[in-house]
C-alpha positions as CSV (number, residue, x, y, z in Angstrom):
1,M,-50.4,14.7,13.3
2,T,-52.0,11.4,12.6
3,A,-50.2,8.1,13.3
4,Q,-50.2,7.3,9.5
5,R,-48.5,10.6,8.7
6,R,-45.8,9.9,11.4
7,R,-45.1,6.5,9.9
8,W,-44.6,8.1,6.4
9,I,-42.2,10.7,7.9
10,R,-40.2,8.0,9.6
11,W,-40.0,6.0,6.3
12,W,-38.7,8.9,4.3
13,C,-36.2,9.9,7.0
14,G,-34.9,6.3,6.9
15,L,-34.4,6.5,3.1
16,L,-32.4,9.8,3.5
17,V,-30.2,8.2,6.2
18,L,-29.4,5.3,3.9
19,A,-28.6,7.6,1.1
20,V,-26.2,9.6,3.3
21,V,-24.5,6.5,4.6
22,A,-24.0,5.2,1.0
23,S,-22.5,8.5,-0.1
24,L,-20.1,8.6,2.9
25,V,-18.7,5.1,2.3
26,T,-18.3,5.6,-1.4
27,P,-14.7,7.2,-1.3
28,D,-13.3,4.3,0.7
29,R,-14.8,1.8,-1.7
30,A,-13.4,3.7,-4.6
31,L,-10.0,3.1,-3.1
32,A,-10.6,-0.7,-3.0
33,A,-9.6,-1.3,-6.6
34,P,-7.2,-4.3,-6.8
35,V,-3.5,-3.3,-7.1
36,E,-1.8,-4.8,-10.1
37,T,1.9,-5.6,-10.5
38,Y,4.1,-7.5,-13.0
39,A,5.3,-10.9,-11.9
40,K,6.2,-14.4,-12.9
41,Y,3.6,-16.9,-11.6
42,Y,2.3,-20.4,-11.8
43,V,-1.3,-21.6,-11.7
44,V,-1.7,-24.6,-9.4
45,T,-3.3,-27.7,-10.9
46,S,-5.2,-30.6,-9.3
47,S,-2.1,-32.8,-9.4
48,Y,1.3,-33.2,-10.9
49,Q,2.7,-36.6,-11.9
50,G,-0.2,-38.2,-10.0
51,E,0.5,-36.3,-6.7
52,P,-1.2,-33.3,-5.2
53,E,0.9,-30.2,-5.7
54,R,3.0,-28.8,-2.9
55,L,5.1,-25.6,-2.7
56,S,8.3,-27.6,-2.4
57,M,7.5,-29.5,-5.6
58,I,6.8,-26.2,-7.5
59,T,10.1,-24.7,-6.2
60,Q,12.0,-27.8,-7.3
61,R,10.5,-27.8,-10.8
62,F,11.0,-24.1,-11.5
63,L,14.0,-23.1,-9.3
64,G,16.0,-26.3,-9.3
65,T,16.0,-26.7,-5.5
66,T,13.7,-27.1,-2.6
67,A,15.9,-24.9,-0.5
68,R,14.1,-21.8,-1.8
69,T,10.6,-22.9,-0.7
70,T,10.7,-20.3,2.1
71,D,11.5,-17.6,-0.5
72,V,8.4,-18.5,-2.5
73,L,6.3,-18.7,0.7
74,H,7.5,-15.1,1.5
75,L,6.4,-13.9,-2.0
76,N,2.9,-15.3,-1.5
77,A,2.3,-14.5,2.1
78,G,-0.9,-12.5,2.6
79,R,-2.0,-12.6,-1.0
80,V,-5.7,-13.2,-1.5
81,Q,-6.3,-16.1,-3.9
82,P,-9.1,-16.1,-6.5
83,D,-11.3,-18.3,-4.3
84,G,-10.7,-16.0,-1.3
85,G,-8.2,-18.3,0.5
86,R,-4.6,-17.5,1.6
87,L,-1.5,-19.6,1.5
88,T,-0.5,-20.6,5.0
89,D,0.5,-24.2,4.7
90,P,3.1,-25.0,1.9
91,D,1.7,-28.5,1.7
92,Q,-1.9,-27.4,1.2
93,L,-2.5,-25.8,-2.2
94,R,-5.8,-25.6,-4.0
95,P,-6.3,-25.9,-7.8
96,G,-6.5,-22.5,-9.4
97,W,-4.3,-20.7,-6.9
98,I,-1.8,-18.2,-8.2
99,I,1.8,-18.8,-7.0
100,V,4.1,-15.8,-7.5
101,L,7.6,-17.0,-8.5
102,P,11.0,-15.4,-8.1
103,W,12.5,-13.5,-11.1
104,D,14.8,-16.4,-12.1
105,A,12.1,-19.1,-12.3
106,Y,11.9,-21.0,-15.6
107,G,10.3,-24.0,-17.2
108,E,7.0,-25.1,-18.7
109,G,4.1,-23.6,-16.8
110,V,5.8,-20.4,-15.8
111,R,3.8,-17.4,-16.9
112,Y,4.5,-13.7,-17.2
113,G,1.9,-11.0,-16.7
114,M,0.1,-8.5,-14.4
115,L,-1.3,-9.9,-11.2
116,S,-3.8,-8.1,-9.0
117,S,-3.6,-8.0,-5.2
118,V,-6.5,-10.5,-5.1
119,G,-4.6,-13.1,-7.1
120,A,-6.4,-12.8,-10.4
121,P,-4.1,-12.6,-13.5
122,T,-4.8,-9.9,-16.0
123,T,-3.8,-9.5,-19.6
124,P,-0.3,-7.9,-19.7
125,T,-0.4,-4.3,-21.0
126,P,1.8,-3.9,-24.1
127,G,5.0,-2.1,-23.4
128,T,4.8,-2.4,-19.6
129,R,6.8,-5.5,-19.2
130,P,10.3,-4.8,-17.8
131,S,13.1,-5.5,-20.1
132,S,14.2,-9.1,-19.9
133,T,17.2,-10.0,-17.9
134,P,19.4,-12.9,-19.1
135,R,19.1,-15.7,-16.6
136,P,22.5,-16.3,-15.0
137,A,24.0,-19.7,-14.9
138,R,23.2,-21.5,-11.7
139,S,26.1,-21.9,-9.3
140,P,26.4,-23.8,-6.1
141,A,25.3,-22.0,-3.0
142,P,28.2,-20.3,-1.3
143,D,29.7,-21.8,1.8
144,T,28.5,-20.8,5.3
145,G,31.5,-18.6,5.9
146,R,30.7,-14.9,5.8
147,C,32.7,-11.8,4.9
148,A,34.5,-10.5,7.9
149,V,33.2,-7.0,8.9
150,A,34.6,-5.3,12.0
151,A,31.9,-4.8,14.6
152,G,33.2,-1.5,15.8
153,P,32.1,0.0,19.1
154,Q,28.8,-1.3,20.5
155,T,27.3,2.2,20.4
156,G,24.5,4.0,18.7
157,S,21.5,5.5,20.4
158,D,17.8,4.5,20.0
159,W,16.7,8.1,19.3
160,A,15.8,7.1,15.7
161,W,13.2,4.5,16.8
162,Q,11.7,7.0,19.3
163,E,11.4,9.5,16.5
164,L,9.6,7.3,14.0
165,A,7.0,6.0,16.6
166,A,6.6,2.8,14.6
167,E,5.0,1.1,17.6
168,Q,1.8,3.1,17.0
169,A,1.5,1.4,13.6
170,W,2.2,-2.1,15.0
171,M,-1.3,-2.1,16.5
172,L,-2.6,-2.5,12.9
173,T,0.3,-4.1,11.0
174,E,4.0,-5.0,11.2
175,G,4.4,-5.1,7.5
176,S,3.3,-8.7,6.9
177,G,2.9,-9.6,3.2
178,V,5.2,-6.8,1.9
179,M,8.6,-7.5,0.4
180,V,11.2,-4.7,0.4
181,A,14.1,-5.0,-2.0
182,V,17.4,-3.6,-0.6
183,I,19.7,-2.8,-3.5
184,D,23.1,-2.6,-1.9
185,S,25.9,-4.9,-0.7
186,G,23.8,-7.9,0.0
187,V,22.4,-9.0,3.4
188,D,24.0,-11.4,6.0
189,S,21.0,-13.6,6.7
190,S,22.8,-15.4,9.5
191,R,21.9,-12.6,11.9
192,P,19.4,-14.0,14.5
193,A,17.3,-10.8,14.3
194,L,16.8,-11.3,10.6
195,G,16.0,-15.0,10.8
196,G,13.2,-16.0,8.5
197,R,12.9,-12.5,6.9
198,I,15.6,-12.5,4.3
199,T,15.0,-14.2,1.0
200,T,17.8,-15.8,-1.0
201,G,18.0,-12.8,-3.3
202,V,20.3,-12.3,-6.2
203,D,23.9,-11.3,-6.7
204,I,23.9,-9.2,-9.9
205,V,27.7,-8.8,-9.9
206,A,28.6,-12.5,-9.6
207,G,25.6,-13.6,-11.7
208,N,23.9,-16.1,-9.4
209,E,20.7,-16.1,-7.4
210,R,22.1,-15.6,-3.9
211,G,22.3,-12.1,-2.4
212,D,22.3,-13.3,1.3
213,V,26.0,-12.5,1.9
214,D,27.5,-9.2,2.7
215,C,31.2,-8.1,2.7
216,L,30.6,-4.4,3.3
217,G,27.9,-4.4,5.9
218,S,25.7,-1.6,4.7
219,G,23.1,-3.8,3.2
220,T,22.8,-5.9,6.4
221,A,22.4,-2.6,8.4
222,M,19.7,-1.4,6.1
223,A,17.8,-4.8,6.3
224,G,18.0,-4.6,10.1
225,I,16.5,-1.1,10.2
226,I,13.7,-2.4,7.9
227,A,12.8,-5.8,9.2
228,A,14.8,-7.0,12.2
229,R,12.9,-8.6,15.0
230,G,13.9,-7.4,18.4
231,D,15.2,-10.4,20.4
232,G,17.4,-8.8,23.0
233,T,20.7,-9.8,21.3
234,D,21.1,-7.9,18.1
235,S,18.8,-5.0,17.8
236,G,15.7,-3.3,19.1
237,G,13.8,-4.3,16.0
238,G,13.1,-2.9,12.6
239,V,10.4,-0.5,11.4
240,A,8.4,-3.3,9.7
241,P,9.5,-6.4,11.6
242,A,7.1,-8.7,9.8
243,S,8.1,-7.7,6.3
244,A,10.4,-9.7,4.0
245,V,13.7,-8.4,2.5
246,L,14.9,-9.3,-0.9
247,P,18.7,-8.6,-1.0
248,V,19.9,-7.5,-4.4
249,R,23.7,-7.4,-4.4
250,V,25.2,-4.8,-6.7
251,V,28.6,-4.4,-5.0
252,T,30.8,-7.1,-3.4
253,T,34.1,-6.0,-1.8
254,A,34.7,-2.7,-3.6
255,P,32.4,0.1,-2.6
256,Q,31.4,1.1,-6.1
257,S,28.6,-0.1,-8.4
258,R,27.9,0.0,-12.1
259,A,24.8,1.8,-13.3
260,A,24.0,-1.2,-15.5
261,D,24.1,-3.6,-12.6
262,V,21.8,-1.3,-10.5
263,A,19.3,-0.9,-13.3
264,T,19.2,-4.7,-13.7
265,G,18.8,-5.1,-9.9
266,I,15.8,-2.8,-9.9
267,E,14.2,-4.8,-12.7
268,V,14.9,-8.0,-10.9
269,A,13.3,-6.5,-7.7
270,V,10.1,-5.6,-9.7
271,S,9.9,-9.0,-11.3
272,A,10.3,-10.7,-8.0
273,G,7.3,-9.0,-6.6
274,S,8.8,-6.3,-4.4
275,T,6.4,-3.4,-3.7
276,V,9.1,-1.2,-2.0
277,I,12.6,-0.7,-3.3
278,A,15.3,0.8,-1.1
279,L,18.4,2.1,-3.0
280,G,21.6,1.9,-1.0
281,G,24.5,4.3,-0.7
282,Y,26.3,2.8,-3.7
283,V,23.5,3.7,-6.1
284,D,23.5,6.8,-8.2
285,P,19.8,7.4,-8.9
286,A,20.6,10.2,-11.3
287,A,22.5,7.9,-13.8
288,P,20.3,7.6,-17.0
289,E,20.1,3.8,-16.9
290,V,19.1,3.9,-13.2
291,A,16.6,6.7,-13.7
292,E,14.9,4.8,-16.5
293,A,14.8,1.6,-14.3
294,I,13.2,3.7,-11.5
295,R,10.6,5.0,-13.9
296,T,9.8,1.4,-14.9
297,A,9.4,0.4,-11.3
298,L,7.1,3.3,-10.6
299,A,5.0,2.3,-13.6
300,H,4.6,-1.1,-12.0
301,D,3.3,0.3,-8.7
302,V,6.5,0.1,-6.7
303,V,7.5,2.7,-4.1
304,V,11.1,3.6,-4.7
305,V,13.1,5.2,-1.9
306,A,16.4,6.8,-2.8
307,G,19.0,9.0,-1.0
308,A,18.8,12.7,-1.9
309,T,21.8,13.7,-3.9
310,T,24.4,16.3,-2.8
311,T,25.1,19.7,-4.2
312,T,27.7,18.1,-6.6
313,G,25.2,15.6,-8.1
314,A,22.2,15.8,-10.3
315,A,18.6,15.4,-9.1
316,A,17.8,11.9,-8.0
317,G,15.6,9.9,-10.4
318,P,13.1,11.2,-12.9
319,D,11.4,14.5,-12.2
320,D,7.8,13.3,-12.8
321,A,7.9,10.5,-10.3
322,D,5.1,10.7,-7.8
323,G,6.0,7.3,-6.2
324,L,9.7,8.2,-5.7
325,L,10.8,9.5,-2.2
326,R,14.1,11.3,-2.0
327,V,15.4,11.1,1.6
328,A,18.0,13.1,3.5
329,G,19.7,11.8,6.7
330,V,19.7,13.9,9.9
331,G,21.0,13.6,13.4
332,V,19.2,13.9,16.8
333,D,19.9,17.7,16.7
334,G,18.6,18.1,13.2
335,Q,22.1,18.2,11.7
336,L,22.1,17.0,8.0
337,A,24.2,14.0,7.2
338,A,25.5,15.5,4.0
339,D,25.4,18.7,1.9
340,Y,22.2,17.9,0.1
341,R,21.0,19.5,-3.1
342,S,18.5,22.3,-2.4
343,G,15.0,21.4,-3.6
344,G,15.9,17.7,-4.0
345,V,14.5,16.4,-0.6
346,D,11.1,14.9,0.0
347,L,11.6,13.6,3.6
348,V,14.3,13.4,6.2
349,A,14.9,10.4,8.5
350,P,17.5,9.4,11.1
351,G,20.9,9.0,9.4
352,I,23.5,9.9,12.1
353,D,24.6,7.7,15.1
354,I,22.2,4.8,14.3
355,A,22.5,1.5,16.1
356,T,22.6,-1.0,13.2
357,L,23.2,-4.7,12.7
358,V,26.7,-5.9,11.8
359,A,27.5,-8.4,9.1
360,G,29.7,-11.3,10.1
361,K,29.1,-11.2,13.9
362,D,26.5,-10.4,16.5
363,G,25.9,-7.0,18.0
364,T,25.4,-3.5,16.7
365,R,27.5,-0.6,15.9
366,A,27.0,3.2,15.5
367,S,26.5,4.0,11.8
368,S,25.9,7.2,9.9
369,G,24.9,7.7,6.3
370,T,22.0,8.6,4.0
371,Q,21.4,4.9,3.2
372,Y,20.2,4.4,6.7
373,A,17.7,7.2,6.4
374,V,16.5,5.5,3.2
375,A,16.0,2.3,5.1
376,F,13.8,4.0,7.7
377,V,11.5,5.5,5.1
378,A,11.4,2.2,3.2
379,G,10.2,0.5,6.4
380,A,7.6,3.1,6.9
381,A,6.4,2.6,3.3
382,A,6.2,-1.2,4.0
383,L,3.9,-0.5,6.9
384,V,1.6,1.7,4.8
385,R,1.5,-0.8,2.0
386,A,0.5,-3.5,4.5
387,A,-2.1,-1.5,6.3
388,L,-3.6,0.2,3.3
389,P,-3.1,-2.2,0.4
390,N,-5.5,-0.4,-1.9
391,L,-3.2,2.7,-2.2
392,D,-1.0,2.8,-5.2
393,A,2.7,3.8,-5.0
394,A,2.0,7.5,-5.6
395,A,-0.7,7.6,-2.9
396,V,1.7,5.8,-0.4
397,A,4.4,8.4,-1.1
398,H,1.9,11.2,-0.8
399,R,0.7,9.9,2.6
400,L,4.2,9.6,3.9
401,R,4.8,13.3,2.9
402,V,1.7,14.8,4.4
403,T,2.0,13.0,7.7
404,A,5.7,13.9,8.2
405,N,6.6,15.7,11.4
406,P,6.1,18.6,11.1
407,A,4.5,18.6,7.6
408,A,5.3,21.7,5.7
409,A,2.3,23.8,4.8
410,R,1.9,22.5,1.2
411,V,5.4,23.8,0.3
412,P,8.4,21.6,1.3
413,D,11.5,23.1,2.7
414,P,14.4,23.1,0.2
415,L,16.7,21.2,2.5
416,T,14.3,19.1,4.7
417,G,11.3,18.6,2.4
418,F,8.1,17.8,4.3
419,G,9.9,17.0,7.5
420,M,10.8,13.9,9.6
421,V,9.1,10.7,8.5
422,D,6.5,9.5,11.0
423,A,5.7,5.8,10.5
424,G,3.0,5.8,13.2
425,A,1.1,8.7,11.8
426,A,1.5,7.5,8.2
427,V,-0.5,4.4,9.1
428,T,-3.0,5.7,11.7
429,A,-3.6,9.4,10.8
430,T,-6.9,10.5,9.4
431,L,-6.2,12.9,6.7
432,S,-7.9,16.3,6.4
433,E,-10.3,17.0,3.6
434,E,-7.7,18.7,1.5
435,E,-5.1,16.0,2.2
436,R,-7.6,13.3,1.4
437,H,-8.6,15.0,-1.8
438,D,-4.9,15.1,-2.8
439,E,-4.7,11.4,-2.0
440,L,-7.7,10.5,-4.1
441,A,-6.3,12.7,-6.9
442,T,-3.1,10.6,-7.0
443,L,-5.4,7.6,-7.6
444,G,-7.2,9.4,-10.4
445,T,-10.6,9.2,-8.7
446,D,-11.4,12.8,-9.1
447,A,-11.2,12.7,-12.9
448,T,-14.2,10.4,-13.4
449,P,-17.0,9.3,-11.0
450,A,-16.1,6.1,-9.1
451,P,-18.3,3.1,-9.9
452,A,-19.4,3.0,-6.3
453,A,-20.5,6.6,-6.4
454,V,-22.6,5.9,-9.5
455,A,-24.1,2.9,-7.9
456,A,-25.0,4.9,-4.7
457,L,-26.7,7.6,-6.9
458,V,-28.7,5.0,-8.8
459,V,-29.8,3.4,-5.5
460,L,-30.9,6.8,-4.2
461,L,-32.9,7.6,-7.3
462,L,-34.6,4.2,-7.3
463,A,-35.5,4.6,-3.6
464,V,-37.1,8.0,-4.3
465,A,-39.0,6.6,-7.2
466,A,-40.2,3.7,-5.3
467,G,-41.3,5.9,-2.4
468,G,-43.2,8.2,-4.7
469,L,-44.9,5.3,-6.4
470,A,-46.0,3.8,-3.1
471,W,-47.3,7.1,-1.9
472,W,-49.4,7.7,-5.0
473,S,-50.6,4.1,-4.9
474,R,-51.8,4.4,-1.3
475,R,-53.5,7.7,-2.1
476,A,-55.3,6.2,-5.0
477,R,-56.6,3.4,-2.8
478,T,-57.9,5.7,-0.1
479,R,-59.6,8.4,-2.3
480,P,-63.4,8.1,-2.7
481,V,-64.7,7.3,-6.1
482,D,-66.7,10.5,-6.2
483,T,-64.0,13.1,-5.9
484,L,-66.2,16.2,-5.8
485,P,-64.8,18.8,-3.5
486,D,-66.2,18.9,0.0
487,A,-69.2,21.2,0.5
488,V,-68.9,24.2,2.6
489,P,-71.0,23.8,5.7
490,S,-74.1,26.0,5.8
491,H,-76.1,27.3,8.7
492,D,-78.6,24.5,8.0
493,D,-76.1,22.0,9.3
494,H,-76.8,23.5,12.8
495,H,-80.5,22.6,12.7
496,R,-81.9,19.3,14.0
497,P,-83.4,17.0,11.3
498,D,-86.9,17.6,12.7
499,D,-86.6,21.4,12.7
500,P,-88.8,23.2,10.2
501,P,-87.0,24.6,7.2
502,A,-85.5,28.0,7.8
503,R,-87.3,30.9,6.2
504,P,-85.3,33.1,3.9
505,P,-84.8,36.7,5.2
506,G,-87.5,39.1,4.1
507,S,-90.3,36.5,3.8
508,P,-93.9,37.6,4.4
509,A,-94.0,35.8,7.7
510,D,-91.3,38.0,9.0
511,R,-93.0,41.2,8.2
512,T,-95.0,43.1,10.8
513,G,-98.0,45.4,10.5
């Protein structure tokens, strides 16, 4: 084989390798479409009243106080702005940046619409905007006194955190940039383990914008499971300790909620920018108003986690809800926390003998209930949303199902669904071909070719065409002008030039006598 031929073979092999690499990276690029969600927002200008814009000024203008600057910072943490930057310093804003605002922001300059995960506003889709919520009259912030909740025994084992293995996911993410709405009794933000992770929230019952008070304790316990930072005093830490929690208070001192308040709370959570919603134990997801609000949240790419209903109740939420996760609580021995409705469970999570934060005082107490299982799954969903931001709500829910421990073989168990949620595996696991196909199917990428796939095919065809053209061009330059076929060598070629011509056989000179 000549050196020239070897060079051509290496060139063609290089083209084939490039084509294969392009085809392999195509599915991941297909997942990279920006995620869109409905929100209120403001576009930063070069200056306001002659001064460079700062986050505290924006908060004062649209929320009436600078005390909520931290809330607005939480809403925008981790978002990629149109110029590629990220908000890290509240005093350093660039013109053109998109600042997401809480649901109750108002004033000239506040806009409504769909925002992509990279900060670019898009045209609102008709009919997709959540129903408007009357803005409650502003009221003074409540005093610093908190509702008294008995701490109970300082018990509760750590088996739940061992079961979820969230530490495996923390190598990649702790949930930064994700806001989880807890729709329950509010959250006591004075707990040290929750410092800096609880937004002001909203009290739907009282009609003001503060949900950071808790008279019943369950909302604080859920928030601790989701986002507490372990500091050695209150708790071992939450599943997604870098996430933010939006407390939406739908009950105050009486352990009973109204469906209308819950539906409003879900809409508020969507408008505030929550990408995960955890429905507490005072919520009936089967109520028609609540089910419709859940459907609206799912349409806006929000993962909704609800407690599985018991045998006496109807199915939780709408039936055709891929982004809805119905959760049952279990104990360390697998005992169910309630008599759950058969066929109405997607996942199970720890819900018995859980060490949870206490509202009103330091310490933990042993708690049991389905709402705590909901909190564990909501924290796992926050980790997935932070680690894989290009997955939509349906794909996030699908990933949590197929990575459960042990995952049912394509058919969930009627009482335990796909098994125990595994936060570590949900973030780090490499899905099988069948599971990944299902994940892509939830994104709709198997219905039409992805743009990246089409681009890879075009590049391959152009490369082949260019290679063929170069080959023919080189051949044309190296072929002689006279293209007659090569002559077949004769026996004359073996004679020296000075040899006499060969005599044909049978000539007179060869004849004898």
